[in-house]
C-alpha positions as CSV (number, residue, x, y, z in Angstrom):
1,X,15.5,13.8,-7.8
2,X,14.5,15.8,-4.8
3,X,14.1,14.2,-1.4
4,X,11.4,16.6,0.0
5,X,8.2,15.6,1.1
6,X,5.2,17.4,-0.5
7,X,1.6,17.2,0.6
8,X,-1.1,19.1,-1.2
9,X,-4.4,19.1,0.8
10,X,-7.6,20.0,-1.0
11,X,-9.5,23.1,0.3
12,X,-12.3,25.2,-0.7
13,X,-10.4,27.0,-3.5
14,X,-9.1,25.7,-6.9
15,X,-5.4,26.1,-5.6
16,X,-5.2,22.2,-5.2
17,X,-5.7,21.6,-8.8
18,X,-3.3,24.4,-9.8
19,X,-0.6,23.2,-7.5
20,X,-0.8,19.5,-8.3
21,X,-1.0,20.1,-12.0
22,X,2.0,22.5,-12.1
23,X,4.0,20.2,-9.9
24,X,3.1,17.2,-12.5
25,X,4.0,19.5,-15.4
26,X,7.3,20.7,-14.0
27,X,8.3,17.0,-13.1
28,X,7.5,15.9,-16.6
29,X,9.4,19.0,-18.1
30,X,12.5,18.1,-16.0
31,X,12.4,14.5,-17.0
32,X,12.2,15.4,-20.7
33,X,14.8,18.2,-20.6
34,X,17.3,16.0,-18.9
35,X,16.4,12.5,-20.2
36,X,15.9,11.2,-16.8
37,X,13.0,9.5,-15.0
38,X,11.3,11.5,-12.3
39,X,9.1,10.2,-9.7
40,X,6.0,12.0,-8.7
41,X,6.1,11.9,-5.0
42,X,3.5,14.6,-4.4
43,X,0.6,13.5,-2.3
44,X,-2.7,14.9,-3.3
45,X,-5.2,14.2,-0.5
46,X,-8.4,15.6,0.8
47,X,-7.5,15.2,4.5
48,X,-4.5,15.3,6.8
49,X,-5.4,11.7,7.7
50,X,-4.9,10.6,4.1
51,X,-1.7,12.2,4.0
52,X,-0.6,10.5,7.1
53,X,-1.8,7.2,5.8
54,X,0.0,7.6,2.5
55,X,3.3,9.0,4.1
56,X,4.2,5.8,5.9
57,X,0.9,4.9,7.6
58,X,-1.6,2.2,6.6
59,X,-1.4,3.0,2.9
60,X,2.4,2.5,2.9
61,X,4.8,5.2,2.0
62,X,4.0,6.5,-1.4
63,X,6.9,8.9,-1.5
64,X,9.5,6.1,-1.0
65,X,7.6,4.0,-3.6
66,X,8.0,6.8,-6.2
67,X,11.6,7.3,-5.3
68,X,12.3,3.6,-5.6
69,X,10.4,3.4,-8.9
70,X,12.5,6.4,-10.3
71,X,15.7,4.9,-9.2
72,X,14.8,1.6,-10.7
73,X,13.8,3.3,-14.0
74,X,17.1,5.3,-14.0
75,X,19.0,2.0,-13.6
76,X,17.2,0.4,-16.6
77,X,17.7,3.3,-18.6
78,X,21.6,3.4,-17.6
79,X,21.7,-0.2,-18.8
80,X,20.0,0.4,-22.0
81,X,22.4,3.3,-22.7
82,X,25.2,1.2,-22.0
83,X,24.0,-1.6,-24.3
84,X,23.7,1.1,-27.1
85,X,27.3,2.1,-26.4
86,X,28.7,-1.2,-26.8
87,X,27.0,-2.0,-29.9
């Protein structure tokens, strides 16, 4: 799981949709290939203020939330795999 912060700001071109879509597709591919949960911590926003709000501002820290959810899912998956091995 990467620790970087990524913000994709919508502009006047379709690049926003391409970048956000490919980021989502890539994370899904990694999760499937390695059988691991991957948190989608990419902020897709229309303004810099939205990015700031979602990266620890008034809307909370969405990147931290995504990372925490992925870690929690990984822990549950490890517990399930452990239960299968002891059966």
